[in-house]
PyMOL Python script that loads the backbone (N, CA, C, O; Angstrom):
from pymol import cmd

cmd.read_pdbstr("""\
ATOM      1  N   MET A   1      34.149 -17.915  51.417  1.00  0.00           N
ATOM      2  CA  MET A   1      34.797 -16.667  51.698  1.00  0.00           C
ATOM      3  C   MET A   1      34.501 -16.175  53.098  1.00  0.00           C
ATOM      4  O   MET A   1      35.232 -15.339  53.629  1.00  0.00           O
ATOM      5  N   GLU A   2      33.456 -16.675  53.694  1.00  0.00           N
ATOM      6  CA  GLU A   2      33.125 -16.246  55.046  1.00  0.00           C
ATOM      7  C   GLU A   2      33.669 -17.250  56.046  1.00  0.00           C
ATOM      8  O   GLU A   2      33.711 -18.453  55.788  1.00  0.00           O
ATOM      9  N   GLY A   3      34.091 -16.723  57.210  1.00  0.00           N
ATOM     10  CA  GLY A   3      34.592 -17.575  58.264  1.00  0.00           C
ATOM     11  C   GLY A   3      33.441 -18.241  58.994  1.00  0.00           C
ATOM     12  O   GLY A   3      32.281 -18.096  58.606  1.00  0.00           O
ATOM     13  N   SER A   4      33.763 -18.967  60.045  1.00  0.00           N
ATOM     14  CA  SER A   4      32.759 -19.707  60.783  1.00  0.00           C
ATOM     15  C   SER A   4      31.791 -18.800  61.529  1.00  0.00           C
ATOM     16  O   SER A   4      30.675 -19.215  61.840  1.00  0.00           O
ATOM     17  N   ASN A   5      32.205 -17.550  61.826  1.00  0.00           N
ATOM     18  CA  ASN A   5      31.325 -16.642  62.541  1.00  0.00           C
ATOM     19  C   ASN A   5      30.597 -15.673  61.619  1.00  0.00           C
ATOM     20  O   ASN A   5      29.981 -14.723  62.101  1.00  0.00           O
ATOM     21  N   GLY A   6      30.650 -15.886  60.314  1.00  0.00           N
ATOM     22  CA  GLY A   6      29.931 -15.054  59.365  1.00  0.00           C
ATOM     23  C   GLY A   6      30.720 -13.868  58.854  1.00  0.00           C
ATOM     24  O   GLY A   6      30.241 -13.160  57.969  1.00  0.00           O
ATOM     25  N   ASN A   7      31.914 -13.623  59.376  1.00  0.00           N
ATOM     26  CA  ASN A   7      32.749 -12.519  58.911  1.00  0.00           C
ATOM     27  C   ASN A   7      33.686 -13.006  57.818  1.00  0.00           C
ATOM     28  O   ASN A   7      33.976 -14.198  57.713  1.00  0.00           O
ATOM     29  N   TRP A   8      34.149 -12.075  57.016  1.00  0.00           N
ATOM     30  CA  TRP A   8      35.098 -12.427  55.968  1.00  0.00           C
ATOM     31  C   TRP A   8      36.430 -12.794  56.593  1.00  0.00           C
ATOM     32  O   TRP A   8      36.839 -12.200  57.591  1.00  0.00           O
ATOM     33  N   ASN A   9      37.095 -13.756  56.017  1.00  0.00           N
ATOM     34  CA  ASN A   9      38.418 -14.183  56.464  1.00  0.00           C
ATOM     35  C   ASN A   9      39.430 -13.092  56.102  1.00  0.00           C
ATOM     36  O   ASN A   9      39.588 -12.781  54.922  1.00  0.00           O
ATOM     37  N   PRO A  10      40.117 -12.504  57.086  1.00  0.00           N
ATOM     38  CA  PRO A  10      41.055 -11.411  56.796  1.00  0.00           C
ATOM     39  C   PRO A  10      42.177 -11.799  55.839  1.00  0.00           C
ATOM     40  O   PRO A  10      42.642 -10.958  55.069  1.00  0.00           O
ATOM     41  N   LYS A  11      42.615 -13.038  55.871  1.00  0.00           N
ATOM     42  CA  LYS A  11      43.670 -13.471  54.959  1.00  0.00           C
ATOM     43  C   LYS A  11      43.179 -13.431  53.519  1.00  0.00           C
ATOM     44  O   LYS A  11      43.901 -12.996  52.622  1.00  0.00           O
ATOM     45  N   LEU A  12      41.950 -13.887  53.302  1.00  0.00           N
ATOM     46  CA  LEU A  12      41.391 -13.886  51.960  1.00  0.00           C
ATOM     47  C   LEU A  12      41.159 -12.464  51.462  1.00  0.00           C
ATOM     48  O   LEU A  12      41.408 -12.167  50.293  1.00  0.00           O
ATOM     49  N   VAL A  13      40.692 -11.599  52.328  1.00  0.00           N
ATOM     50  CA  VAL A  13      40.497 -10.194  51.950  1.00  0.00           C
ATOM     51  C   VAL A  13      41.838  -9.572  51.571  1.00  0.00           C
ATOM     52  O   VAL A  13      41.927  -8.847  50.581  1.00  0.00           O
ATOM     53  N   GLY A  14      42.880  -9.850  52.351  1.00  0.00           N
ATOM     54  CA  GLY A  14      44.212  -9.343  52.038  1.00  0.00           C
ATOM     55  C   GLY A  14      44.721  -9.841  50.698  1.00  0.00           C
ATOM     56  O   GLY A  14      45.331  -9.090  49.936  1.00  0.00           O
ATOM     57  N   ILE A  15      44.469 -11.111  50.417  1.00  0.00           N
ATOM     58  CA  ILE A  15      44.885 -11.676  49.132  1.00  0.00           C
ATOM     59  C   ILE A  15      44.148 -10.995  47.985  1.00  0.00           C
ATOM     60  O   ILE A  15      44.758 -10.658  46.971  1.00  0.00           O
ATOM     61  N   LEU A  16      42.846 -10.792  48.135  1.00  0.00           N
ATOM     62  CA  LEU A  16      42.062 -10.164  47.072  1.00  0.00           C
ATOM     63  C   LEU A  16      42.466  -8.703  46.852  1.00  0.00           C
ATOM     64  O   LEU A  16      42.558  -8.252  45.710  1.00  0.00           O
ATOM     65  N   VAL A  17      42.703  -7.974  47.924  1.00  0.00           N
ATOM     66  CA  VAL A  17      43.140  -6.581  47.788  1.00  0.00           C
ATOM     67  C   VAL A  17      44.526  -6.533  47.146  1.00  0.00           C
ATOM     68  O   VAL A  17      44.774  -5.701  46.273  1.00  0.00           O
ATOM     69  N   GLY A  18      45.419  -7.407  47.564  1.00  0.00           N
ATOM     70  CA  GLY A  18      46.750  -7.462  46.962  1.00  0.00           C
ATOM     71  C   GLY A  18      46.701  -7.822  45.483  1.00  0.00           C
ATOM     72  O   GLY A  18      47.447  -7.265  44.677  1.00  0.00           O
ATOM     73  N   LEU A  19      45.833  -8.744  45.134  1.00  0.00           N
ATOM     74  CA  LEU A  19      45.678  -9.134  43.734  1.00  0.00           C
ATOM     75  C   LEU A  19      45.156  -7.967  42.902  1.00  0.00           C
ATOM     76  O   LEU A  19      45.648  -7.706  41.804  1.00  0.00           O
ATOM     77  N   ALA A  20      44.154  -7.269  43.435  1.00  0.00           N
ATOM     78  CA  ALA A  20      43.591  -6.131  42.712  1.00  0.00           C
ATOM     79  C   ALA A  20      44.628  -5.019  42.549  1.00  0.00           C
ATOM     80  O   ALA A  20      44.764  -4.453  41.464  1.00  0.00           O
ATOM     81  N   LEU A  21      45.355  -4.704  43.618  1.00  0.00           N
ATOM     82  CA  LEU A  21      46.367  -3.654  43.520  1.00  0.00           C
ATOM     83  C   LEU A  21      47.518  -4.061  42.597  1.00  0.00           C
ATOM     84  O   LEU A  21      48.066  -3.226  41.878  1.00  0.00           O
ATOM     85  N   GLY A  22      47.876  -5.329  42.620  1.00  0.00           N
ATOM     86  CA  GLY A  22      48.914  -5.811  41.708  1.00  0.00           C
ATOM     87  C   GLY A  22      48.492  -5.693  40.251  1.00  0.00           C
ATOM     88  O   GLY A  22      49.292  -5.312  39.396  1.00  0.00           O
ATOM     89  N   ALA A  23      47.230  -6.020  39.969  1.00  0.00           N
ATOM     90  CA  ALA A  23      46.728  -5.890  38.601  1.00  0.00           C
ATOM     91  C   ALA A  23      46.702  -4.433  38.168  1.00  0.00           C
ATOM     92  O   ALA A  23      47.047  -4.118  37.029  1.00  0.00           O
ATOM     93  N   ILE A  24      46.298  -3.544  39.063  1.00  0.00           N
ATOM     94  CA  ILE A  24      46.292  -2.119  38.741  1.00  0.00           C
ATOM     95  C   ILE A  24      47.715  -1.623  38.505  1.00  0.00           C
ATOM     96  O   ILE A  24      47.953  -0.831  37.594  1.00  0.00           O
ATOM     97  N   LEU A  25      48.657  -2.082  39.318  1.00  0.00           N
ATOM     98  CA  LEU A  25      50.055  -1.692  39.163  1.00  0.00           C
ATOM     99  C   LEU A  25      50.587  -2.115  37.802  1.00  0.00           C
ATOM    100  O   LEU A  25      51.289  -1.352  37.140  1.00  0.00           O
ATOM    101  N   VAL A  26      50.255  -3.320  37.390  1.00  0.00           N
ATOM    102  CA  VAL A  26      50.759  -3.838  36.118  1.00  0.00           C
ATOM    103  C   VAL A  26      50.127  -3.106  34.938  1.00  0.00           C
ATOM    104  O   VAL A  26      50.819  -2.746  33.985  1.00  0.00           O
ATOM    105  N   PHE A  27      48.818  -2.885  34.999  1.00  0.00           N
ATOM    106  CA  PHE A  27      48.118  -2.341  33.835  1.00  0.00           C
ATOM    107  C   PHE A  27      48.028  -0.819  33.813  1.00  0.00           C
ATOM    108  O   PHE A  27      47.929  -0.238  32.731  1.00  0.00           O
ATOM    109  N   ALA A  28      48.057  -0.156  34.958  1.00  0.00           N
ATOM    110  CA  ALA A  28      47.825   1.290  34.972  1.00  0.00           C
ATOM    111  C   ALA A  28      49.031   2.091  35.456  1.00  0.00           C
ATOM    112  O   ALA A  28      49.090   3.297  35.219  1.00  0.00           O
ATOM    113  N   GLY A  29      49.978   1.469  36.114  1.00  0.00           N
ATOM    114  CA  GLY A  29      51.163   2.191  36.557  1.00  0.00           C
ATOM    115  C   GLY A  29      51.210   2.390  38.063  1.00  0.00           C
ATOM    116  O   GLY A  29      50.231   2.166  38.775  1.00  0.00           O
ATOM    117  N   THR A  30      52.367   2.815  38.520  1.00  0.00           N
ATOM    118  CA  THR A  30      52.633   2.933  39.948  1.00  0.00           C
ATOM    119  C   THR A  30      51.795   4.015  40.612  1.00  0.00           C
ATOM    120  O   THR A  30      51.241   3.790  41.688  1.00  0.00           O
ATOM    121  N   LEU A  31      51.692   5.175  39.997  1.00  0.00           N
ATOM    122  CA  LEU A  31      50.955   6.280  40.594  1.00  0.00           C
ATOM    123  C   LEU A  31      49.472   5.938  40.749  1.00  0.00           C
ATOM    124  O   LEU A  31      48.872   6.235  41.783  1.00  0.00           O
ATOM    125  N   ASN A  32      48.885   5.320  39.736  1.00  0.00           N
ATOM    126  CA  ASN A  32      47.483   4.923  39.835  1.00  0.00           C
ATOM    127  C   ASN A  32      47.275   3.866  40.913  1.00  0.00           C
ATOM    128  O   ASN A  32      46.275   3.903  41.629  1.00  0.00           O
ATOM    129  N   ALA A  33      48.198   2.937  41.032  1.00  0.00           N
ATOM    130  CA  ALA A  33      48.090   1.913  42.073  1.00  0.00           C
ATOM    131  C   ALA A  33      48.180   2.545  43.460  1.00  0.00           C
ATOM    132  O   ALA A  33      47.484   2.120  44.382  1.00  0.00           O
ATOM    133  N   PHE A  34      49.040   3.562  43.612  1.00  0.00           N
ATOM    134  CA  PHE A  34      49.151   4.256  44.890  1.00  0.00           C
ATOM    135  C   PHE A  34      47.832   4.936  45.246  1.00  0.00           C
ATOM    136  O   PHE A  34      47.376   4.842  46.386  1.00  0.00           O
ATOM    137  N   PHE A  35      47.219   5.615  44.290  1.00  0.00           N
ATOM    138  CA  PHE A  35      45.948   6.290  44.564  1.00  0.00           C
ATOM    139  C   PHE A  35      44.834   5.301  44.881  1.00  0.00           C
ATOM    140  O   PHE A  35      43.997   5.569  45.742  1.00  0.00           O
ATOM    141  N   VAL A  36      44.815   4.168  44.201  1.00  0.00           N
ATOM    142  CA  VAL A  36      43.818   3.142  44.507  1.00  0.00           C
ATOM    143  C   VAL A  36      44.025   2.610  45.921  1.00  0.00           C
ATOM    144  O   VAL A  36      43.059   2.423  46.661  1.00  0.00           O
ATOM    145  N   ALA A  37      45.284   2.366  46.302  1.00  0.00           N
ATOM    146  CA  ALA A  37      45.575   1.890  47.653  1.00  0.00           C
ATOM    147  C   ALA A  37      45.158   2.932  48.689  1.00  0.00           C
ATOM    148  O   ALA A  37      44.639   2.579  49.748  1.00  0.00           O
ATOM    149  N   LEU A  38      45.379   4.198  48.395  1.00  0.00           N
ATOM    150  CA  LEU A  38      44.976   5.274  49.299  1.00  0.00           C
ATOM    151  C   LEU A  38      43.459   5.316  49.461  1.00  0.00           C
ATOM    152  O   LEU A  38      42.956   5.516  50.566  1.00  0.00           O
ATOM    153  N   LEU A  39      42.739   5.129  48.373  1.00  0.00           N
ATOM    154  CA  LEU A  39      41.272   5.112  48.446  1.00  0.00           C
ATOM    155  C   LEU A  39      40.758   3.866  49.156  1.00  0.00           C
ATOM    156  O   LEU A  39      39.749   3.928  49.858  1.00  0.00           O
ATOM    157  N   VAL A  40      41.436   2.739  48.983  1.00  0.00           N
ATOM    158  CA  VAL A  40      41.055   1.528  49.715  1.00  0.00           C
ATOM    159  C   VAL A  40      41.226   1.756  51.206  1.00  0.00           C
ATOM    160  O   VAL A  40      40.361   1.372  51.992  1.00  0.00           O
ATOM    161  N   LEU A  41      42.326   2.375  51.606  1.00  0.00           N
ATOM    162  CA  LEU A  41      42.559   2.682  53.016  1.00  0.00           C
ATOM    163  C   LEU A  41      41.492   3.635  53.546  1.00  0.00           C
ATOM    164  O   LEU A  41      40.983   3.437  54.649  1.00  0.00           O
ATOM    165  N   ALA A  42      41.151   4.657  52.780  1.00  0.00           N
ATOM    166  CA  ALA A  42      40.118   5.603  53.202  1.00  0.00           C
ATOM    167  C   ALA A  42      38.769   4.899  53.346  1.00  0.00           C
ATOM    168  O   ALA A  42      38.039   5.159  54.302  1.00  0.00           O
ATOM    169  N   GLY A  43      38.439   4.031  52.429  1.00  0.00           N
ATOM    170  CA  GLY A  43      37.190   3.275  52.519  1.00  0.00           C
ATOM    171  C   GLY A  43      37.164   2.354  53.720  1.00  0.00           C
ATOM    172  O   GLY A  43      36.130   2.195  54.369  1.00  0.00           O
ATOM    173  N   TRP A  44      38.300   1.748  54.014  1.00  0.00           N
ATOM    174  CA  TRP A  44      38.402   0.874  55.183  1.00  0.00           C
ATOM    175  C   TRP A  44      38.175   1.667  56.461  1.00  0.00           C
ATOM    176  O   TRP A  44      37.467   1.215  57.361  1.00  0.00           O
ATOM    177  N   LEU A  45      38.782   2.863  56.541  1.00  0.00           N
ATOM    178  CA  LEU A  45      38.615   3.708  57.728  1.00  0.00           C
ATOM    179  C   LEU A  45      37.171   4.174  57.881  1.00  0.00           C
ATOM    180  O   LEU A  45      36.644   4.188  58.993  1.00  0.00           O
ATOM    181  N   VAL A  46      36.528   4.551  56.790  1.00  0.00           N
ATOM    182  CA  VAL A  46      35.120   4.958  56.840  1.00  0.00           C
ATOM    183  C   VAL A  46      34.260   3.785  57.288  1.00  0.00           C
ATOM    184  O   VAL A  46      33.335   3.964  58.080  1.00  0.00           O
ATOM    185  N   GLY A  47      34.551   2.593  56.793  1.00  0.00           N
ATOM    186  CA  GLY A  47      33.809   1.403  57.197  1.00  0.00           C
ATOM    187  C   GLY A  47      33.967   1.103  58.679  1.00  0.00           C
ATOM    188  O   GLY A  47      32.994   0.774  59.356  1.00  0.00           O
ATOM    189  N   LYS A  48      35.188   1.217  59.183  1.00  0.00           N
ATOM    190  CA  LYS A  48      35.414   0.986  60.609  1.00  0.00           C
ATOM    191  C   LYS A  48      34.710   2.042  61.453  1.00  0.00           C
ATOM    192  O   LYS A  48      34.181   1.726  62.519  1.00  0.00           O
ATOM    193  N   TYR A  49      34.697   3.303  60.989  1.00  0.00           N
ATOM    194  CA  TYR A  49      34.010   4.362  61.717  1.00  0.00           C
ATOM    195  C   TYR A  49      32.500   4.120  61.736  1.00  0.00           C
ATOM    196  O   TYR A  49      31.856   4.273  62.774  1.00  0.00           O
ATOM    197  N   SER A  50      31.940   3.743  60.588  1.00  0.00           N
ATOM    198  CA  SER A  50      30.494   3.517  60.526  1.00  0.00           C
ATOM    199  C   SER A  50      30.076   2.286  61.321  1.00  0.00           C
ATOM    200  O   SER A  50      28.932   2.196  61.766  1.00  0.00           O
ATOM    201  N   ALA A  51      30.996   1.332  61.504  1.00  0.00           N
ATOM    202  CA  ALA A  51      30.703   0.146  62.305  1.00  0.00           C
ATOM    203  C   ALA A  51      30.900   0.409  63.791  1.00  0.00           C
ATOM    204  O   ALA A  51      30.607  -0.454  64.618  1.00  0.00           O
ATOM    205  N   GLY A  52      31.394   1.599  64.136  1.00  0.00           N
ATOM    206  CA  GLY A  52      31.600   1.957  65.534  1.00  0.00           C
ATOM    207  C   GLY A  52      32.898   1.440  66.119  1.00  0.00           C
ATOM    208  O   GLY A  52      33.060   1.421  67.339  1.00  0.00           O
ATOM    209  N   GLU A  53      33.824   1.020  65.274  1.00  0.00           N
ATOM    210  CA  GLU A  53      35.092   0.484  65.750  1.00  0.00           C
ATOM    211  C   GLU A  53      36.147   1.566  65.950  1.00  0.00           C
ATOM    212  O   GLU A  53      37.183   1.315  66.566  1.00  0.00           O
ATOM    213  N   ILE A  54      35.894   2.768  65.434  1.00  0.00           N
ATOM    214  CA  ILE A  54      36.814   3.891  65.602  1.00  0.00           C
ATOM    215  C   ILE A  54      36.046   5.022  66.271  1.00  0.00           C
ATOM    216  O   ILE A  54      34.978   5.416  65.804  1.00  0.00           O
ATOM    217  N   ASP A  55      36.592   5.540  67.361  1.00  0.00           N
ATOM    218  CA  ASP A  55      35.977   6.647  68.082  1.00  0.00           C
ATOM    219  C   ASP A  55      36.801   7.907  67.808  1.00  0.00           C
ATOM    220  O   ASP A  55      37.914   8.046  68.314  1.00  0.00           O
ATOM    221  N   LEU A  56      36.252   8.818  67.010  1.00  0.00           N
ATOM    222  CA  LEU A  56      37.001  10.013  66.628  1.00  0.00           C
ATOM    223  C   LEU A  56      37.276  10.926  67.813  1.00  0.00           C
ATOM    224  O   LEU A  56      38.316  11.583  67.847  1.00  0.00           O
ATOM    225  N   ASP A  57      36.365  10.986  68.790  1.00  0.00           N
ATOM    226  CA  ASP A  57      36.604  11.807  69.973  1.00  0.00           C
ATOM    227  C   ASP A  57      37.813  11.307  70.752  1.00  0.00           C
ATOM    228  O   ASP A  57      38.625  12.100  71.229  1.00  0.00           O
ATOM    229  N   ASP A  58      37.928   9.996  70.878  1.00  0.00           N
ATOM    230  CA  ASP A  58      39.077   9.418  71.578  1.00  0.00           C
ATOM    231  C   ASP A  58      40.376   9.711  70.835  1.00  0.00           C
ATOM    232  O   ASP A  58      41.387  10.049  71.451  1.00  0.00           O
ATOM    233  N   LEU A  59      40.345   9.581  69.509  1.00  0.00           N
ATOM    234  CA  LEU A  59      41.545   9.878  68.728  1.00  0.00           C
ATOM    235  C   LEU A  59      41.930  11.348  68.853  1.00  0.00           C
ATOM    236  O   LEU A  59      43.111  11.675  68.969  1.00  0.00           O
ATOM    237  N   TYR A  60      40.936  12.231  68.828  1.00  0.00           N
ATOM    238  CA  TYR A  60      41.218  13.654  68.982  1.00  0.00           C
ATOM    239  C   TYR A  60      41.843  13.934  70.344  1.00  0.00           C
ATOM    240  O   TYR A  60      42.838  14.652  70.448  1.00  0.00           O
ATOM    241  N   ASP A  61      41.244  13.357  71.388  1.00  0.00           N
ATOM    242  CA  ASP A  61      41.786  13.560  72.733  1.00  0.00           C
ATOM    243  C   ASP A  61      43.213  13.031  72.850  1.00  0.00           C
ATOM    244  O   ASP A  61      44.066  13.663  73.474  1.00  0.00           O
ATOM    245  N   ARG A  62      43.460  11.906  72.268  1.00  0.00           N
ATOM    246  CA  ARG A  62      44.757  11.258  72.407  1.00  0.00           C
ATOM    247  C   ARG A  62      45.867  11.980  71.643  1.00  0.00           C
ATOM    248  O   ARG A  62      46.976  12.125  72.157  1.00  0.00           O
ATOM    249  N   TYR A  63      45.579  12.432  70.426  1.00  0.00           N
ATOM    250  CA  TYR A  63      46.652  12.931  69.569  1.00  0.00           C
ATOM    251  C   TYR A  63      46.671  14.443  69.360  1.00  0.00           C
ATOM    252  O   TYR A  63      47.740  15.016  69.152  1.00  0.00           O
ATOM    253  N   LEU A  64      45.533  15.090  69.409  1.00  0.00           N
ATOM    254  CA  LEU A  64      45.522  16.493  69.040  1.00  0.00           C
ATOM    255  C   LEU A  64      45.270  17.454  70.188  1.00  0.00           C
ATOM    256  O   LEU A  64      45.775  18.576  70.162  1.00  0.00           O
ATOM    257  N   ARG A  65      44.517  17.057  71.178  1.00  0.00           N
ATOM    258  CA  ARG A  65      44.154  17.995  72.242  1.00  0.00           C
ATOM    259  C   ARG A  65      45.396  18.518  72.963  1.00  0.00           C
ATOM    260  O   ARG A  65      45.470  19.716  73.238  1.00  0.00           O
ATOM    261  N   GLY A  66      46.358  17.681  73.274  1.00  0.00           N
ATOM    262  CA  GLY A  66      47.558  18.109  73.970  1.00  0.00           C
ATOM    263  C   GLY A  66      48.426  19.039  73.143  1.00  0.00           C
ATOM    264  O   GLY A  66      49.158  19.858  73.697  1.00  0.00           O
ATOM    265  N   ARG A  67      48.355  18.924  71.822  1.00  0.00           N
ATOM    266  CA  ARG A  67      49.186  19.750  70.955  1.00  0.00           C
ATOM    267  C   ARG A  67      48.599  21.126  70.743  1.00  0.00           C
ATOM    268  O   ARG A  67      49.324  22.051  70.376  1.00  0.00           O
ATOM    269  N   THR A  68      47.309  21.287  70.963  1.00  0.00           N
ATOM    270  CA  THR A  68      46.675  22.578  70.683  1.00  0.00           C
ATOM    271  C   THR A  68      46.600  23.461  71.924  1.00  0.00           C
ATOM    272  O   THR A  68      46.140  24.599  71.827  1.00  0.00           O
ATOM    273  N   LYS A  69      47.032  22.983  73.074  1.00  0.00           N
ATOM    274  CA  LYS A  69      47.005  23.803  74.285  1.00  0.00           C
ATOM    275  C   LYS A  69      48.007  24.949  74.159  1.00  0.00           C
ATOM    276  O   LYS A  69      49.177  24.736  73.842  1.00  0.00           O
ATOM    277  N   GLY A  70      47.536  26.150  74.409  1.00  0.00           N
ATOM    278  CA  GLY A  70      48.403  27.293  74.381  1.00  0.00           C
ATOM    279  C   GLY A  70      48.689  27.856  73.003  1.00  0.00           C
ATOM    280  O   GLY A  70      49.372  28.873  72.883  1.00  0.00           O
ATOM    281  N   HIS A  71      48.183  27.216  71.963  1.00  0.00           N
ATOM    282  CA  HIS A  71      48.385  27.724  70.599  1.00  0.00           C
ATOM    283  C   HIS A  71      47.168  28.500  70.171  1.00  0.00           C
ATOM    284  O   HIS A  71      46.035  28.122  70.472  1.00  0.00           O
ATOM    285  N   ARG A  72      47.403  29.576  69.475  1.00  0.00           N
ATOM    286  CA  ARG A  72      46.273  30.372  68.941  1.00  0.00           C
ATOM    287  C   ARG A  72      46.496  30.653  67.496  1.00  0.00           C
ATOM    288  O   ARG A  72      45.669  31.305  66.859  1.00  0.00           O
TER     289      ARG A  72
END
""", "prot")
cmd.dss("prot")
cmd.show_as("cartoon", "prot")
cmd.util.cbc("prot")
cmd.orient("prot")
């Protein structure tokens, strides 16, 4: 399951996540599968942030700072 550099193979991770979401869709329904996918995405984002791959200050500067100028 691990690649040559010790990291997980992204294709295999995608297959496993797709398999899990497909099983949830079949057994629990569409709405539950959507919520599970949403939580998987949130967990992925938290993991990337904790690994230092996402800089929240940069994202704030890029997307929100320009929109809040002049608004009160």
